[in-house]
C-alpha positions as CSV (number, residue, x, y, z in Angstrom):
1,M,0.3,0.2,0.0
2,S,1.5,3.2,-0.7
3,S,0.9,6.5,0.7
4,L,-1.7,8.7,0.4
5,L,-1.2,12.7,0.2
6,R,-4.8,14.5,0.6
7,V,-4.4,17.9,-1.8
8,S,-6.3,21.1,-1.6
9,S,-6.9,24.1,-3.5
10,N,-5.0,25.9,-0.9
11,S,-2.1,23.2,-0.6
12,S,1.5,24.7,-1.9
13,P,2.3,23.1,-4.8
14,T,6.2,23.3,-3.8
15,S,6.0,21.6,-0.7
16,V,3.6,18.9,-1.7
17,A,6.1,18.3,-4.7
18,G,8.9,17.8,-2.1
19,A,6.7,15.0,-0.2
20,I,6.2,13.3,-3.7
21,A,9.6,13.1,-4.3
22,G,10.5,11.8,-0.9
23,F,7.9,9.2,-0.8
24,V,8.8,8.1,-4.5
25,Q,12.4,7.7,-3.7
26,E,11.8,5.9,0.0
27,E,8.7,4.2,-0.7
28,G,8.9,3.8,-4.8
29,E,5.2,5.4,-5.3
30,V,2.4,7.8,-3.9
31,E,-1.0,8.7,-4.1
32,L,-2.4,12.0,-4.2
33,Q,-6.2,12.4,-3.3
34,S,-7.9,15.9,-4.5
35,I,-11.5,16.9,-4.5
36,G,-12.6,19.8,-6.9
37,A,-11.1,21.8,-9.3
38,G,-8.9,23.8,-7.7
39,A,-7.2,20.9,-5.8
40,V,-6.9,18.8,-8.5
41,N,-4.6,22.4,-10.1
42,Q,-2.4,22.2,-7.2
43,A,-2.2,18.5,-7.3
44,T,-1.2,18.6,-10.9
45,K,1.4,21.4,-10.6
46,A,3.1,19.8,-7.8
47,I,3.4,16.5,-9.7
48,A,5.0,18.5,-12.8
49,I,7.2,20.0,-9.5
50,A,8.3,17.1,-8.6
51,R,9.3,15.4,-12.0
52,G,12.3,18.2,-11.9
53,Y,12.9,17.3,-8.5
54,V,14.0,14.1,-9.2
55,A,15.1,14.2,-12.6
56,S,18.8,14.9,-11.1
57,N,18.4,11.3,-9.6
58,G,17.3,9.8,-13.2
59,L,13.9,9.1,-12.3
60,D,11.3,10.3,-14.5
61,L,7.9,10.3,-13.2
62,I,4.2,9.0,-14.6
63,C,1.0,9.3,-13.0
64,V,-2.0,7.5,-13.2
65,P,-5.3,9.4,-12.4
66,A,-8.7,7.4,-11.6
67,F,-11.8,8.2,-9.9
68,V,-12.5,7.4,-6.5
69,D,-15.6,7.3,-4.3
70,V,-15.0,9.0,-0.5
71,E,-17.0,9.7,2.4
72,I,-16.7,12.8,4.0
73,D,-18.9,14.0,6.9
74,G,-21.1,11.2,6.0
75,E,-21.6,12.5,2.4
76,E,-20.4,10.7,-0.7
77,R,-17.7,12.7,-2.6
78,T,-16.1,11.9,-6.1
79,A,-12.4,12.3,-6.0
80,I,-9.4,12.2,-8.5
81,R,-6.3,9.7,-7.3
82,F,-3.4,10.0,-8.7
83,T,-0.9,7.4,-8.4
84,V,2.9,9.0,-8.9
85,K,5.5,6.1,-9.8
86,P,8.8,6.2,-11.7
87,R,8.8,5.1,-14.8
88,E,10.1,1.7,-15.2
């Protein structure tokens, strides 16, 4: 099971990118979960920035997006989950 980072519209893309780079290098992959357009935008920017962070280590990241249903405060919402891992 990979680690899960929840990204909001207020998340700093550079901070999330650092977390992505750390998890990918330590654990091999990480998942980001976002709900809403602003959160998806911040997650996408973070993934792009993280690619630059790990490039110096010879890694190229790939991202696989998927819809997931999550329950928040008793209400079911649809989130986008990005699985980020190194290209093989």
